[in-house]
All heavy atoms as an XYZ file, in Angstrom:
672
protein
N      43.738    170.583     96.499
C      44.575    169.612     95.842
C      45.525    168.955     96.831
O      46.155    169.624     97.624
C      45.387    170.250     94.738
C      44.671    170.248     93.415
O      43.708    169.536     93.229
N      45.149    171.052     92.495
N      45.645    167.652     96.729
C      46.606    166.922     97.559
C      47.807    166.525     96.730
O      47.683    166.186     95.564
C      45.945    165.696     98.163
C      44.854    166.032     99.133
C      44.357    164.790     99.812
C      43.278    165.215    100.817
N      43.078    164.265    101.827
N      48.949    166.541     97.351
C      50.157    166.133     96.658
C      50.431    164.645     96.879
O      50.128    164.105     97.928
C      51.364    166.926     97.184
C      51.442    168.328     96.689
C      52.756    168.923     97.129
C      53.058    170.171     96.337
N      54.377    170.688     96.683
N      51.009    164.033     95.901
C      51.438    162.650     96.000
C      52.964    162.657     96.049
O      53.611    163.243     95.197
C      50.964    161.815     94.789
C      51.552    160.422     94.829
C      49.461    161.771     94.749
N      53.491    162.052     97.065
C      54.949    161.932     97.186
C      55.390    160.611     96.575
O      55.232    159.565     97.183
C      55.389    162.011     98.648
C      55.080    163.359     99.266
O      55.174    164.360     98.597
N      54.702    163.359    100.520
N      55.894    160.683     95.375
C      56.314    159.470     94.670
C      57.764    159.128     95.054
O      58.578    160.005     95.265
C      56.224    159.667     93.169
N      58.032    157.843     95.149
C      59.381    157.357     95.410
C      59.817    156.488     94.252
O      59.161    155.502     93.922
C      59.427    156.518     96.694
C      59.113    157.325     97.916
O      59.777    158.309     98.193
N      58.083    156.925     98.630
N      60.927    156.865     93.657
C      61.469    156.060     92.554
C      62.331    154.960     93.157
O      63.231    155.208     93.953
C      62.297    156.949     91.636
C      62.772    156.230     90.430
C      63.452    157.182     89.497
N      63.931    156.443     88.335
C      64.793    156.894     87.492
N      65.276    158.112     87.623
N      65.196    156.161     86.477
N      62.066    153.735     92.773
C      62.806    152.585     93.292
C      63.425    151.854     92.121
O      62.723    151.404     91.212
C      61.891    151.640     94.089
C      61.267    152.398     95.256
C      62.638    150.413     94.564
C      60.142    151.670     95.928
N      64.730    151.756     92.139
C      65.436    151.046     91.080
C      65.713    149.618     91.515
O      66.036    149.367     92.667
C      66.756    151.762     90.761
C      66.612    153.210     90.290
C      67.990    153.851     90.102
C      65.817    153.280     89.010
N      65.568    148.708     90.583
C      65.824    147.298     90.886
C      67.287    146.976     90.571
O      67.778    147.293     89.497
C      64.902    146.393     90.053
O      63.562    146.720     90.365
C      65.134    144.946     90.357
N      67.938    146.359     91.511
C      69.343    145.960     91.346
C      69.389    144.504     90.900
O      68.990    143.601     91.624
C      70.075    146.124     92.684
C      71.527    145.720     92.595
O      72.048    145.520     91.479
O      72.167    145.613     93.662
N      69.834    144.277     89.666
C      69.870    142.932     89.124
C      71.255    142.286     89.271
O      71.494    141.221     88.713
C      69.485    142.944     87.627
C      68.025    143.254     87.402
C      67.607    144.529     87.064
C      67.073    142.262     87.526
C      66.276    144.803     86.857
C      65.740    142.522     87.318
C      65.345    143.806     86.972
O      64.023    144.056     86.777
N      72.144    142.892     90.040
C      73.497    142.347     90.162
C      73.524    140.998     90.885
O      74.425    140.206     90.681
C      74.419    143.350     90.870
O      73.962    143.571     92.203
N      72.539    140.735     91.732
C      72.457    139.449     92.443
C      71.126    138.766     92.055
O      70.350    138.360     92.900
C      72.540    139.649     93.949
C      72.601    138.321     94.684
O      72.924    137.285     94.111
N      72.261    138.354     95.949
N      70.901    138.661     90.753
C      69.631    138.140     90.240
C      69.332    136.727     90.733
O      68.236    136.440     91.197
C      69.639    138.195     88.722
C      68.337    137.797     88.079
C      67.233    138.639     88.135
C      68.196    136.558     87.459
C      66.034    138.275     87.550
C      67.000    136.194     86.880
C      65.928    137.060     86.925
O      64.742    136.683     86.371
N      70.323    135.844     90.651
C      70.111    134.451     91.071
C      69.816    134.394     92.574
O      68.926    133.672     93.018
C      71.324    133.567     90.699
C      71.168    132.158     91.272
C      71.469    133.502     89.184
N      70.553    135.169     93.381
C      70.292    135.221     94.811
C      68.904    135.735     95.099
O      68.217    135.236     95.999
N      68.458    136.725     94.329
C      67.093    137.257     94.492
C      66.058    136.189     94.167
O      65.056    136.041     94.868
C      66.870    138.458     93.569
O      67.688    139.524     93.939
N      66.309    135.444     93.091
C      65.365    134.387     92.717
C      65.285    133.309     93.782
O      64.212    132.810     94.090
C      65.747    133.757     91.377
C      65.468    134.589     90.138
C      65.922    133.847     88.891
C      63.996    134.951     90.025
N      66.428    132.920     94.332
C      66.415    131.918     95.406
C      65.560    132.371     96.587
O      64.767    131.602     97.130
C      67.846    131.605     95.872
C      68.594    130.742     94.887
O      68.011    130.000     94.121
N      69.907    130.878     94.886
N      65.720    133.618     96.969
C      64.938    134.163     98.094
C      63.460    134.241     97.747
O      62.595    133.869     98.536
C      65.474    135.546     98.455
C      64.832    136.152     99.667
C      65.500    137.488    100.013
C      64.859    138.083    101.237
N      65.463    139.364    101.605
N      63.154    134.686     96.529
C      61.765    134.792     96.093
C      61.079    133.422     96.017
O      59.948    133.250     96.460
C      61.679    135.491     94.737
C      61.867    136.982     94.772
C      62.116    137.525     93.378
C      60.662    137.658     95.400
N      61.780    132.435     95.455
C      61.207    131.098     95.348
C      60.958    130.527     96.735
O      59.936    129.880     96.975
C      62.134    130.186     94.512
C      62.086    130.634     93.052
C      61.720    128.724     94.645
C      63.126    130.000     92.160
N      61.855    130.791     97.665
C      61.648    130.349     99.043
C      60.364    130.962     99.624
O      59.536    130.251    100.179
C      62.846    130.725     99.904
C      62.629    130.465    101.385
C      62.758    129.179    101.900
C      62.255    131.493    102.246
C      62.517    128.932    103.244
C      62.017    131.242    103.585
C      62.154    129.975    104.090
O      61.910    129.733    105.410
N      60.208    132.269     99.452
C      59.032    132.932    100.031
C      57.736    132.614     99.281
O      56.667    132.564     99.886
C      59.251    134.455    100.087
C      60.246    134.841    101.127
N      59.982    134.737    102.468
C      61.495    135.324    101.037
C      61.031    135.144    103.165
N      61.969    135.504    102.312
N      57.830    132.411     97.975
C      56.642    132.064     97.198
C      56.312    130.580     97.310
O      55.225    130.164     96.923
C      56.851    132.412     95.718
C      56.926    133.895     95.384
C      57.346    134.071     93.925
C      55.585    134.578     95.636
N      57.249    129.794     97.803
C      57.124    128.340     97.947
C      56.990    127.623     96.607
O      56.522    126.497     96.549
C      55.945    127.985     98.871
C      56.122    128.527    100.279
C      54.977    128.159    101.204
O      53.962    127.621    100.745
O      55.131    128.400    102.398
N      57.406    128.286     95.533
C      57.351    127.680     94.195
C      58.073    128.593     93.222
O      58.321    129.749     93.516
C      55.902    127.485     93.752
N      58.369    128.054     92.052
C      58.908    128.895     90.998
C      57.812    129.803     90.479
O      56.621    129.632     90.781
N      58.186    130.782     89.697
C      57.208    131.727     89.169
C      57.653    132.164     87.789
O      58.824    132.422     87.568
C      57.127    132.943     90.109
C      55.869    133.710     89.966
N      55.639    134.576     88.941
C      54.755    133.745     90.739
C      54.459    135.134     89.075
N      53.901    134.640     90.164
N      56.728    132.248     86.848
C      57.106    132.573     85.474
C      57.103    134.064     85.180
O      57.501    134.473     84.110
C      56.141    131.877     84.505
O      54.823    132.339     84.720
N      56.659    134.883     86.101
C      56.585    136.320     85.848
C      57.878    137.018     86.266
O      58.311    136.899     87.392
C      55.418    136.938     86.613
O      55.455    138.333     86.488
N      58.464    137.801     85.344
C      59.649    138.569     85.710
C      59.328    139.731     86.651
O      60.215    140.346     87.212
C      60.182    139.060     84.371
C      58.998    139.067     83.461
C      58.109    137.955     83.943
N      58.058    140.019     86.854
C      57.643    141.149     87.707
C      57.929    140.892     89.180
O      57.906    141.837     89.972
C      56.167    141.430     87.508
N      58.218    139.664     89.569
C      58.455    139.390     90.991
C      59.745    140.014     91.523
O      59.829    140.354     92.683
C      58.432    137.872     91.292
C      59.507    137.119     90.516
C      57.061    137.297     91.055
C      59.662    135.667     90.912
N      60.738    140.190     90.643
C      62.008    140.766     91.103
C      61.857    142.258     91.425
O      62.197    142.679     92.523
C      63.138    140.498     90.070
C      64.425    141.192     90.497
C      63.351    139.001     89.920
N      61.339    143.090     90.517
C      61.130    144.488     90.901
C      60.071    144.668     92.006
O      60.175    145.566     92.831
C      60.707    145.183     89.624
C      60.412    144.128     88.638
C      61.060    142.876     89.109
N      59.096    143.766     92.052
C      58.089    143.856     93.103
C      58.743    143.627     94.477
O      58.378    144.288     95.454
C      56.976    142.845     92.865
C      55.790    142.888     93.841
C      55.121    144.241     93.784
C      54.791    141.800     93.512
N      59.715    142.731     94.526
C      60.445    142.510     95.782
C      61.162    143.792     96.204
O      61.177    144.161     97.373
C      61.442    141.374     95.631
C      62.259    141.123     96.887
C      63.402    140.158     96.665
O      64.004    140.126     95.601
N      63.685    139.366     97.680
N      61.744    144.509     95.245
C      62.420    145.782     95.550
C      61.452    146.799     96.102
O      61.750    147.515     97.062
C      63.078    146.342     94.291
O      64.069    145.503     93.805
N      60.262    146.869     95.526
C      59.247    147.809     95.987
C      58.818    147.462     97.405
O      58.747    148.341     98.282
C      58.023    147.801     95.044
C      58.406    148.368     93.678
C      56.851    148.561     95.646
C      57.365    148.151     92.602
N      58.536    146.191     97.658
C      58.070    145.786     98.979
C      59.162    145.985    100.048
O      58.857    146.446    101.145
C      57.631    144.321     98.975
C      56.469    144.050     98.071
S      55.041    145.051     98.512
C      53.928    144.656     97.177
N      60.391    145.661     99.716
C      61.486    145.865    100.672
C      61.669    147.332    101.001
O      61.918    147.698    102.150
C      62.796    145.283    100.146
C      62.848    143.780    100.228
O      62.145    143.179    101.017
N      63.661    143.185     99.397
N      61.522    148.190    100.008
C      61.669    149.623    100.213
C      60.491    150.211    100.999
O      60.661    151.088    101.832
C      61.816    150.339     98.871
C      62.207    151.776     99.020
O      61.342    152.610     99.219
N      63.494    152.045     98.900
N      59.308    149.681    100.735
C      58.098    150.246    101.335
C      57.848    149.781    102.773
O      57.167    150.492    103.527
C      56.894    149.890    100.467
N      58.370    148.640    103.158
C      57.977    148.044    104.434
C      58.240    148.917    105.643
O      57.525    148.819    106.639
C      58.598    146.653    104.606
C      60.085    146.658    104.820
C      60.578    145.221    104.936
C      62.086    145.192    105.027
N      62.587    143.830    105.046
N      59.212    149.802    105.579
C      59.500    150.679    106.715
C      59.050    152.120    106.485
O      59.281    152.975    107.326
C      60.998    150.666    107.016
C      61.454    149.295    107.464
O      60.779    148.609    108.207
N      62.609    148.882    106.974
N      58.408    152.384    105.348
C      58.067    153.767    105.006
C      56.561    154.039    104.890
O      56.148    155.172    104.979
C      58.725    154.149    103.690
C      60.239    154.156    103.748
C      60.829    154.548    102.428
C      62.341    154.537    102.522
N      62.960    154.954    101.261
N      55.783    153.007    104.631
C      54.356    153.226    104.392
C      53.507    152.282    105.233
O      53.965    151.224    105.656
C      53.979    153.032    102.898
C      54.677    154.040    102.025
C      54.296    151.652    102.428
N      52.296    152.694    105.500
C      51.371    151.876    106.248
C      50.565    150.955    105.324
O      50.346    149.788    105.622
C      50.391    152.751    107.052
O      51.164    153.612    107.883
C      49.453    151.935    107.900
N      50.129    151.509    104.191
C      49.330    150.744    103.235
C      49.930    150.925    101.864
O      50.322    152.017    101.472
C      47.861    151.264    103.213
C      47.066    150.567    102.140
C      47.220    151.093    104.569
N      50.025    149.803    101.132
C      50.564    149.858     99.793
C      49.608    149.119     98.866
O      49.246    147.973     99.134
C      51.952    149.185     99.743
C      52.628    149.262     98.392
C      54.035    149.807     98.553
C      52.646    147.903     97.745
N      49.190    149.776     97.819
C      48.317    149.149     96.807
C      49.172    148.926     95.576
O      49.856    149.838     95.114
C      47.137    150.033     96.468
C      46.225    150.415     97.623
C      45.162    151.396     97.145
C      45.569    149.177     98.210
N      49.125    147.728     95.036
C      49.877    147.432     93.814
C      48.985    146.661     92.865
O      47.943    146.172     93.255
C      51.179    146.710     94.151
C      51.056    145.467     94.974
C      50.879    144.222     94.123
O      51.207    144.238     92.946
O      50.396    143.238     94.660
N      49.393    146.543     91.621
C      48.519    145.990     90.590
C      48.650    144.513     90.340
O      48.032    144.005     89.425
N      49.458    143.789     91.077
C      49.586    142.362     90.858
C      48.265    141.662     91.192
O      47.614    142.006     92.167
C      50.705    141.778     91.713
C      52.069    142.354     91.430
C      52.574    141.955     90.070
O      52.412    140.833     89.626
N      53.208    142.877     89.368
N      47.876    140.699     90.395
C      46.688    139.918     90.704
C      45.464    140.282     89.891
O      44.416    139.696     90.040
N      45.598    141.249     88.992
C      44.433    141.655     88.189
C      43.962    140.540     87.270
O      42.796    140.495     86.877
C      44.754    142.909     87.379
N      44.857    139.616     86.931
C      44.474    138.535     86.032
C      43.392    137.635     86.633
O      42.592    137.046     85.928
C      45.692    137.698     85.633
C      46.575    137.357     86.805
O      46.419    137.987     87.864
O      47.387    136.454     86.694
N      43.340    137.527     87.955
C      42.282    136.727     88.575
C      40.901    137.325     88.306
O      39.917    136.626     88.169
C      42.501    136.599     90.089
C      43.553    135.586     90.472
C      44.969    136.129     90.389
O      45.155    137.322     90.082
O      45.903    135.333     90.634
N      40.843    138.644     88.202
C      39.571    139.295     87.884
C      39.136    139.024     86.443
O      37.958    139.101     86.120
C      39.704    140.812     88.089
C      39.952    141.275     89.513
C      40.207    142.779     89.543
C      38.782    140.939     90.416
N      40.104    138.691     85.603
C      39.823    138.484     84.175
C      39.851    137.015     83.773
O      40.032    136.699     82.612
C      40.836    139.282     83.351
C      40.863    140.799     83.654
C      42.013    141.457     82.926
C      39.546    141.432     83.282
N      39.739    136.121     84.719
C      39.664    134.704     84.389
C      40.837    133.877     84.804
O      40.863    132.685     84.575
N      41.829    134.475     85.395
C      42.949    133.698     85.917
C      43.939    133.284     84.864
O      43.983    133.817     83.768
N      44.731    132.295     85.210
C      45.773    131.803     84.346
C      45.241    130.645     83.528
O      45.155    129.523     84.001
C      46.968    131.346     85.151
C      47.569    132.417     86.025
C      47.279    132.475     87.394
C      48.407    133.372     85.484
C      47.833    133.466     88.176
C      48.957    134.367     86.269
C      48.671    134.408     87.618
O      49.197    135.374     88.383
N      44.868    130.910     82.293
C      44.258    129.863     81.473
C      45.207    128.710     81.201
O      44.772    127.571     81.085
C      43.758    130.437     80.136
O      44.840    131.084     79.471
C      42.625    131.415     80.363
N      46.511    128.982     81.123
C      47.440    127.899     80.806
C      47.532    126.858     81.922
O      47.986    125.762     81.692
C      48.829    128.467     80.484
C      49.506    129.104     81.665
N      49.256    130.417     82.027
C      50.401    128.629     82.544
C      49.994    130.702     83.089
N      50.671    129.648     83.433
N      47.076    127.187     83.124
C      47.173    126.219     84.221
C      46.005    125.231     84.222
O      46.143    124.143     84.747
C      47.223    126.917     85.585
O      46.061    127.715     85.760
C      48.464    127.776     85.705
N      44.873    125.598     83.655
C      43.763    124.668     83.685
C      43.405    124.096     82.320
O      42.722    123.100     82.238
C      42.526    125.281     84.344
C      41.875    126.405     83.597
C      40.976    126.170     82.577
C      42.151    127.711     83.939
C      40.391    127.202     81.900
C      41.562    128.765     83.273
C      40.679    128.513     82.238
N      43.859    124.683     81.246
C      43.523    124.196     79.913
C      44.048    122.782     79.697
O      43.329    121.915     79.218
C      44.065    125.144     78.818
C      43.304    126.470     78.821
C      44.038    124.504     77.453
C      41.851    126.354     78.379
N      45.280    122.509     80.064
C      45.876    121.184     79.853
C      45.134    120.131     80.669
O      44.781    119.067     80.145
C      47.380    121.208     80.181
C      48.097    122.079     79.156
C      47.957    119.792     80.199
C      49.553    122.308     79.431
N      44.860    120.416     81.943
C      44.138    119.423     82.758
C      42.713    119.228     82.247
O      42.197    118.117     82.271
C      44.129    119.844     84.224
O      43.457    121.066     84.394
N      42.105    120.291     81.725
C      40.754    120.166     81.165
C      40.783    119.291     79.919
O      39.930    118.403     79.757
C      40.209    121.559     80.838
C      38.861    121.533     80.171
C      37.704    121.139     80.882
C      38.712    121.898     78.854
C      36.457    121.113     80.253
C      37.481    121.876     78.220
C      36.357    121.471     78.924
O      35.123    121.450     78.319
N      41.748    119.501     79.045
C      41.851    118.688     77.831
C      42.133    117.223     78.162
O      41.558    116.311     77.545
C      42.933    119.244     76.900
C      42.611    120.593     76.255
C      43.818    121.100     75.485
C      41.385    120.498     75.369
N      43.001    116.993     79.140
C      43.271    115.614     79.552
C      42.014    114.944     80.114
O      41.757    113.753     79.868
C      44.397    115.564     80.575
C      45.776    115.896     80.031
C      46.787    115.983     81.176
C      46.201    114.872     79.006
N      41.215    115.697     80.847
C      39.965    115.154     81.383
C      39.009    114.785     80.248
O      38.380    113.718     80.282
C      39.313    116.185     82.304
C      38.017    115.736     82.926
C      37.434    116.803     83.819
C      36.076    116.405     84.321
N      35.473    117.469     85.157
N      38.912    115.637     79.226
C      38.064    115.328     78.078
C      38.540    114.068     77.361
O      37.730    113.216     76.992
C      38.041    116.506     77.095
C      37.301    117.760     77.544
C      37.434    118.848     76.483
C      35.837    117.467     77.809
N      39.852    113.956     77.175
C      40.388    112.775     76.515
C      40.138    111.519     77.334
O      39.775    110.472     76.793
C      41.881    112.939     76.268
C      42.263    113.938     75.171
C      43.775    114.184     75.176
C      41.800    113.448     73.818
N      40.324    111.614     78.626
C      40.135    110.467     79.507
C      38.689    109.968     79.476
O      38.419    108.780     79.532
C      40.515    110.872     80.936
C      40.392    109.747     81.934
C      40.794    110.230     83.323
C      40.537    109.161     84.358
N      40.873    109.625     85.703
N      37.749    110.902     79.395
C      36.315    110.555     79.386
C      35.743    110.415     77.986
O      34.541    110.308     77.813
C      35.511    111.604     80.170
C      35.900    111.627     81.622
O      36.129    110.594     82.237
N      35.996    112.825     82.192
N      36.622    110.436     76.985
C      36.216    110.314     75.576
C      35.148    111.337     75.196
O      34.223    111.065     74.469
C      35.724    108.902     75.262
C      36.778    107.864     75.473
C      36.742    107.050     76.578
C      37.797    107.706     74.557
C      37.731    106.094     76.784
C      38.797    106.760     74.758
C      38.766    105.943     75.878
N      35.285    112.549     75.729
C      34.332    113.623     75.413
C      35.027    114.707     74.583
O      35.225    115.817     75.018
C      33.774    114.236     76.685
C      32.902    113.274     77.477
C      32.312    113.944     78.677
C      31.419    112.967     79.418
N      30.794    113.591     80.575
N      35.410    114.337     73.414
C      36.041    115.307     72.527
C      35.557    115.058     71.111
O      35.036    114.005     70.796
C      37.583    115.211     72.613
C      38.118    113.836     72.330
C      38.455    113.478     71.042
C      38.266    112.911     73.349
C      38.935    112.204     70.782
C      38.745    111.642     73.095
C      39.087    111.286     71.801
N      35.731    116.053     70.284
C      35.278    115.944     68.876
C      36.444    116.111     67.967
O      37.310    116.853     68.172
C      34.236    117.012     68.572
C      32.963    116.805     69.343
C      31.993    117.864     69.014
N      30.860    117.739     69.936
C      29.764    118.392     69.833
N      29.601    119.260     68.868
N      28.798    118.219     70.683
C-alpha cells in the first residue's frame, strides 16, 4: 500500500477583486466559473512543492464543450440563411 500525502489548501477571499484582476490578466479574458479563484490558490501552493499536478478542470470539453458559446452563433447562422422552422 502506498500513502497519499494530502495538502489542505484554503482559499483566501479577502482580496477577491485583486485576485480576479490577476486571473483575468493571466487568462486574457473574463471567466464565468467561480472555480478559477480556488484553482489559483491550489496552483500557487503547488508550484514549489510538486513536480506533476493533475486537476479536474476541462472535463466539459470531453462532454461536448460549452454549448452556450456556440448555440447563439448557430441560431444566428440559421436565421441568416433562412434555414429554420
